[in-house]
N, C-alpha and C positions, 0 to 999 in steps of 0.2 A: 339132403340127400334122397335120392328115390329108392323106395324098398321096394323088392320084387320077392315074392315068396317061392321058394325052391330054384335059387339061382347059387350057382358055385361060386368059389373065391376068384376064379378068372373072369368069370362073367362081370363081377362086383368090381373088380379092378378095372376092367374095360369101362364100366359104368363111371367109376371115378374119373378115370383119365378123360373121356369125353366131357364130363360136368367142368372140369379144369380148363379144356380147349375153348368151351363154350365161355366159359368167364373172360378168358384171355382175348377172345374176339370181341366179345361184348365191351372190353376196355379200348380195344384198338377201334371200333367203331365209333365209340365216344370221343377219342382222341381225333379221329378223322372228322367227325361232325364240328367240333371246336374250330379245327383247320380250315374247314369249309366255310364257317362262319366269318373267321377272320379275313379269309381271302375275299369274301362278299363285302365286308366292311370296307376293305382297301379297295376295291373295285368300284364301290359307290362313292366315296372318298375321290377317286380320281375323275370319275365322271362327273362329279359336280364342279372339280377344279376346271376341266376341260370345259363344261358348259359355260361357267364364269370367265375364263378366257375368251371364248368366242363372244360372248355378251361385250366385253371390254374392247376386242377387237373391232366388232361393228360399230362401236360408239366412236372410236378413233377415226375410223374411214379407213380407204385403201392404204396398204403400206406403201412408203416412198423407197425407192430403190435408187441409189444415188448412181449417177452416169446415165440414167435413164428419164427421156423427156417425156412427159405427160401431154398427151393431147386433150383440148378442150373438148366438153361433151357436145355434142351436136344433136338437137332436136329430130326425131323421125321424121323423115318428108321434107326437111330443110335443105337448102341447097348446099352441097359439099358431103352430104350424109348418105353413106352407101351400106347396103347390107347384102350378104350374099346367103341365098337359100340354096341348099343341095337336097336334091331329090333323088332318092335311092329307085333304080329301077329294077324289076325282076320280084321274084317272090319274096324278098328278104323282108317285106314292109309287110305282108300277109301272116296272119296267124297260121301255127302249125295245122289246124284243121281247115283252114281255107284253100291251103295248096293243093293243087291236082298232081298226081303222079304221073299223069301221061306228058306233062311238059319236061323236056331233058334238064332244065335247071334247077328242078326242085328235087 
Protein backbone atom coordinates (compact mmCIF):
# COMPACT_ATOMS: atom_id res chain seq x y z
CA UNK A 1 0.00 0.00 0.00
CA UNK A 2 1.15 3.54 -0.76
CA UNK A 3 2.09 5.60 2.29
CA UNK A 4 1.77 9.36 2.21
CA UNK A 5 2.51 11.39 5.32
CA UNK A 6 -0.13 13.81 6.52
CA UNK A 7 -3.15 12.19 4.85
CA UNK A 8 -6.54 11.90 6.43
CA UNK A 9 -8.70 8.80 6.81
CA UNK A 10 -10.89 9.76 3.83
CA UNK A 11 -7.87 10.18 1.57
CA UNK A 12 -6.48 6.86 2.76
CA UNK A 13 -9.79 5.14 1.95
CA UNK A 14 -9.82 6.64 -1.54
CA UNK A 15 -6.28 5.40 -2.16
CA UNK A 16 -7.21 1.90 -1.01
CA UNK A 17 -10.29 1.95 -3.29
CA UNK A 18 -8.21 3.11 -6.26
CA UNK A 19 -5.60 0.41 -5.62
CA UNK A 20 -8.36 -2.21 -5.55
CA UNK A 21 -9.76 -0.90 -8.84
CA UNK A 22 -6.28 -1.04 -10.39
CA UNK A 23 -5.88 -4.69 -9.30
CA UNK A 24 -9.32 -5.50 -10.75
CA UNK A 25 -8.43 -3.79 -14.03
CA UNK A 26 -5.12 -5.67 -14.18
CA UNK A 27 -7.02 -8.96 -13.80
CA UNK A 28 -9.41 -7.92 -16.59
CA UNK A 29 -6.53 -7.00 -18.89
CA UNK A 30 -4.86 -10.34 -18.20
CA UNK A 31 -8.10 -12.17 -19.01
CA UNK A 32 -8.62 -10.18 -22.21
CA UNK A 33 -5.03 -10.87 -23.24
CA UNK A 34 -5.63 -14.61 -22.83
CA UNK A 35 -8.84 -14.35 -24.87
CA UNK A 36 -7.01 -12.51 -27.66
CA UNK A 37 -4.27 -15.12 -27.72
CA UNK A 38 -6.90 -17.86 -27.96
CA UNK A 39 -8.61 -15.98 -30.79
CA UNK A 40 -5.29 -15.57 -32.59
CA UNK A 41 -4.64 -19.30 -32.27
CA UNK A 42 -8.05 -20.15 -33.74
CA UNK A 43 -7.58 -17.66 -36.59
CA UNK A 44 -4.17 -19.13 -37.45
CA UNK A 45 -5.60 -22.67 -37.47
CA UNK A 46 -8.44 -21.56 -39.75
CA UNK A 47 -5.96 -19.85 -42.06
CA UNK A 48 -3.85 -23.00 -42.30
CA UNK A 49 -6.94 -25.11 -43.00
CA UNK A 50 -8.08 -22.72 -45.73
CA UNK A 51 -4.62 -22.71 -47.29
CA UNK A 52 -4.49 -26.52 -47.22
CA UNK A 53 -7.97 -26.74 -48.74
CA UNK A 54 -6.90 -24.36 -51.53
CA UNK A 55 -3.85 -26.50 -52.29
CA UNK A 56 -5.98 -29.65 -52.43
CA UNK A 57 -8.49 -28.01 -54.78
CA UNK A 58 -5.67 -26.81 -57.02
CA UNK A 59 -4.32 -30.36 -57.25
CA UNK A 60 -7.73 -31.76 -58.15
CA UNK A 61 -8.33 -29.28 -60.96
CA UNK A 62 -11.44 -27.26 -61.77
CA UNK A 63 -14.65 -28.38 -60.07
CA UNK A 64 -17.05 -30.42 -62.20
CA UNK A 65 -20.61 -29.14 -62.18
CA UNK A 66 -23.28 -31.69 -63.20
CA UNK A 67 -25.29 -30.63 -66.24
CA UNK A 68 -22.65 -28.17 -67.48
CA UNK A 69 -20.64 -29.22 -70.48
CA UNK A 70 -17.00 -28.18 -70.36
CA UNK A 71 -15.45 -26.85 -73.53
CA UNK A 72 -12.02 -28.09 -74.56
CA UNK A 73 -9.30 -25.52 -74.18
CA UNK A 74 -8.01 -24.03 -77.43
CA UNK A 75 -4.58 -22.43 -77.58
CA UNK A 76 -4.45 -18.68 -78.13
CA UNK A 77 -4.16 -17.73 -81.79
CA UNK A 78 -5.57 -21.06 -82.95
CA UNK A 79 -8.59 -21.09 -85.26
CA UNK A 80 -11.76 -20.93 -83.25
CA UNK A 81 -10.07 -19.24 -80.31
CA UNK A 82 -11.56 -15.91 -79.47
CA UNK A 83 -10.80 -13.34 -76.87
CA UNK A 84 -12.38 -10.02 -76.05
CA UNK A 85 -10.47 -7.04 -74.74
CA UNK A 86 -12.49 -4.30 -73.12
CA UNK A 87 -10.91 -0.86 -73.06
CA UNK A 88 -12.40 1.78 -70.82
CA UNK A 89 -12.52 5.25 -72.26
CA UNK A 90 -12.34 8.40 -70.26
CA UNK A 91 -10.45 9.29 -67.11
CA UNK A 92 -11.24 6.07 -65.23
CA UNK A 93 -7.94 4.58 -66.39
CA UNK A 94 -5.93 7.54 -65.12
CA UNK A 95 -4.47 7.89 -61.68
CA UNK A 96 -6.09 10.65 -59.58
CA UNK A 97 -3.05 12.90 -59.94
CA UNK A 98 -3.22 12.53 -63.75
CA UNK A 99 -6.82 13.67 -64.06
CA UNK A 100 -7.37 17.28 -65.04
CA UNK A 101 -10.12 19.20 -63.30
CA UNK A 102 -10.88 21.23 -66.45
CA UNK A 103 -12.55 18.21 -68.10
CA UNK A 104 -16.26 17.80 -67.31
CA UNK A 105 -16.00 14.00 -66.90
CA UNK A 106 -13.36 14.13 -64.17
